[in-house]
C-alpha positions in Angstrom: -10.5 74.2 -216.7 -12.2 72.3 -219.3 -14.9 71.6 -216.9 -15.5 75.0 -216.3 -15.6 75.9 -219.9 -18.1 73.5 -220.8 -21.2 75.2 -219.2 -20.3 78.5 -220.9 -19.9 77.0 -224.3 -23.1 75.0 -223.7 -24.8 78.3 -222.8 -23.5 79.9 -226.0 -25.0 77.2 -228.1 -28.3 77.2 -226.4 -28.3 81.2 -226.8 -27.5 81.0 -230.6 -30.3 78.1 -231.0 -32.8 80.5 -229.1 -32.1 83.5 -231.3 -32.0 81.5 -234.5 -35.1 80.7 -236.8 -36.1 77.2 -236.2 -35.6 76.4 -239.7 -34.1 77.6 -242.9 -34.7 76.9 -246.5 -31.4 75.5 -248.0 -31.9 74.5 -251.4 -34.9 74.8 -254.0 -36.3 72.6 -256.7 -35.2 69.0 -256.6 -37.7 68.2 -259.2 -40.0 70.6 -257.4 -39.1 70.0 -253.9 -37.3 72.5 -251.6 -35.2 71.3 -248.8 -35.1 72.9 -245.2 -33.0 72.2 -242.2 -34.2 72.9 -238.8 -34.3 71.8 -235.2 -36.8 70.1 -232.7 -38.9 73.1 -232.5 -39.4 73.1 -236.4 -40.2 69.5 -236.6 -42.9 69.7 -234.0 -44.7 72.7 -235.3 -47.4 71.6 -237.6 -48.7 75.1 -238.5 -44.9 76.1 -239.6 -44.7 72.9 -241.6 -47.9 73.7 -243.5 -47.0 77.2 -243.9 -43.9 76.1 -245.9 -45.6 73.5 -247.7 -43.5 70.8 -245.9 -45.1 67.2 -246.5 -42.1 65.2 -245.0 -39.8 65.3 -242.2 -36.7 63.3 -241.7 -35.5 63.3 -238.2 -31.8 62.6 -237.8 -31.6 62.5 -234.2 -31.3 59.3 -232.2 -32.0 61.0 -228.8 -35.2 63.0 -230.1 -38.7 61.5 -230.9 -41.5 63.9 -231.9 -45.0 62.6 -231.6 -46.9 63.8 -234.7 -49.8 61.4 -234.4 -53.0 63.4 -234.8 -55.3 60.5 -235.4 -54.4 57.8 -232.9 -55.6 54.4 -234.0 -58.6 52.9 -232.3 -56.6 49.7 -231.2 -53.8 51.7 -229.4 -53.4 50.2 -226.0 -50.4 51.7 -224.4 -48.9 54.6 -226.3 -50.8 56.1 -229.2 -49.8 55.0 -232.7 -51.5 56.0 -236.0 -50.9 58.3 -238.8 -49.5 62.0 -238.7 -50.5 64.9 -240.7 -47.1 64.5 -242.8 -44.9 61.7 -243.8 -42.4 61.1 -240.9 -39.1 59.3 -241.4 -36.3 58.7 -238.8 -32.6 58.1 -239.0 -31.2 57.6 -235.6 -27.8 59.2 -235.7 -25.6 60.0 -232.6 -24.1 63.4 -232.5 -20.7 62.4 -232.0 -18.5 59.0 -232.1 -20.6 55.8 -232.5 -22.2 55.8 -235.9 -21.0 53.4 -238.6 -20.0 55.4 -241.7 -22.7 53.4 -243.6 -25.3 55.2 -241.7 -24.6 58.5 -243.5 -24.6 56.6 -246.9 -28.1 55.2 -245.7 -29.3 58.6 -244.8 -28.4 60.0 -248.2 -30.2 57.1 -249.8 -33.3 57.6 -247.7 -33.5 61.3 -248.3 -33.2 60.9 -251.9 -35.8 58.1 -251.8 -38.3 59.9 -250.0 -38.1 62.9 -252.1 -39.1 60.6 -255.1 -41.6 58.4 -253.4 -45.0 58.3 -254.9 -48.0 57.7 -252.5 -50.6 54.9 -253.6 -54.2 55.9 -254.0 -55.3 54.2 -250.7 -57.0 55.5 -247.7 -54.3 54.2 -245.5 -51.8 56.5 -247.3 -53.7 59.9 -247.0 -50.7 62.3 -248.0 -50.2 63.7 -251.4 -47.1 62.9 -253.2 -44.5 65.7 -253.4 -44.2 68.7 -251.1 -41.0 70.0 -249.5 -38.9 68.4 -247.0 -37.6 69.3 -243.8 -34.4 67.5 -242.3 -34.0 68.0 -238.7 -32.0 67.0 -235.6 -32.2 68.5 -232.0 -30.6 71.8 -232.7 -30.3 71.7 -236.5 -26.6 72.2 -236.2 -24.6 69.1 -236.8 -26.5 65.9 -237.9 -29.0 67.5 -240.2 -26.3 69.8 -241.4 -24.0 67.1 -242.6 -26.5 64.9 -244.2 -28.0 67.8 -246.3 -24.4 68.8 -247.0 -23.8 65.2 -248.1 -26.9 65.3 -250.3 -26.1 68.7 -252.1 -22.5 67.4 -252.8 -23.8 64.3 -254.5 -26.8 65.6 -255.8 -25.5 68.9 -257.3 -21.9 68.3 -258.1 -21.5 71.2 -260.4 -22.6 73.7 -257.6 -20.8 71.9 -254.7 -18.0 69.9 -256.0 -16.4 69.4 -252.7 -18.1 68.2 -249.6 -16.3 70.9 -247.5 -17.9 73.6 -249.9 -21.3 72.2 -249.3 -20.9 72.0 -245.5 -19.8 75.7 -245.4 -22.8 76.8 -247.7 -25.3 75.0 -245.3 -23.7 76.6 -242.3 -24.3 80.0 -243.8 -27.9 79.1 -244.9 -28.5 78.0 -241.6 -27.1 81.0 -240.1 -24.8 79.3 -237.7 -22.4 81.6 -235.8 -18.6 81.0 -236.6 -18.0 80.0 -233.0 -20.3 77.0 -233.6 -18.6 75.7 -236.9 -15.8 73.7 -235.3 -18.6 71.3 -233.7 -21.5 71.9 -236.4 -21.4 69.5 -237.9 -19.0 67.3 -235.4 -15.7 66.3 -237.0 -16.7 62.6 -236.8 -19.7 63.1 -238.8 -17.9 64.9 -241.4 -15.3 61.9 -241.6 -18.3 59.6 -241.9 -19.7 61.8 -244.7 -16.4 61.8 -246.7 -16.5 57.8 -246.6 -20.4 58.1 -247.6 -19.5 60.2 -250.7 -16.7 58.0 -251.9 -19.1 54.9 -251.4 -21.8 56.6 -253.2 -19.5 57.6 -256.1 -18.3 53.9 -256.2 -22.0 52.6 -256.3 -22.8 54.9 -259.3 -19.6 53.8 -261.2 -20.6 50.3 -260.5 -24.2 50.9 -261.9 -22.9 52.6 -264.7 -20.7 49.8 -265.7 -23.7 47.3 -265.2 -25.8 49.4 -267.6 -23.4 49.5 -270.1 -22.7 45.7 -270.1 -26.4 45.3 -270.4 -26.5 47.4 -273.6 -23.7 45.6 -275.2 
């Protein structure tokens, strides 16, 4: 019975993905940076990224690599390497069991850091600082959704006091159909994000304690 149901559910997911825009604006103005969530098509579409002022992409999918190199280095011998037209970051999450919860915490810190990163004035760093950010995974349903939900919960606590509320908000903004919600994001990723949120709160409390000790 279950074996017969899986292809039908997979087909529903694929149809929903095909009918949905490749990416959606989720939240505006993190010190001037807007945050998007999208799929593999969005991450691999230079024109679309440029149209939305996206200067950085964070790919959350372990089983998805995007070749954004548009100026291969002259010493490339096997596969091309070099710079892309945008800043490209990778967080290799599995869409299901297997990720240590620390990876969600690392992803939150990585996203927070790349949004604040300032580019040096060197030819080897040709990108401007700032610009908007796309967080993507394969379908833009699970891994990217949970990471951005965690980010909203931790960075805008007043607007998203619970992780569950942040997840529902991102689901709606990403236009996920209700039938997708039980696996978008995957429950095991939600569990990891709960741990990551607690760990982040603990780190902030520890940092505040250390700062107060330095002042006294």
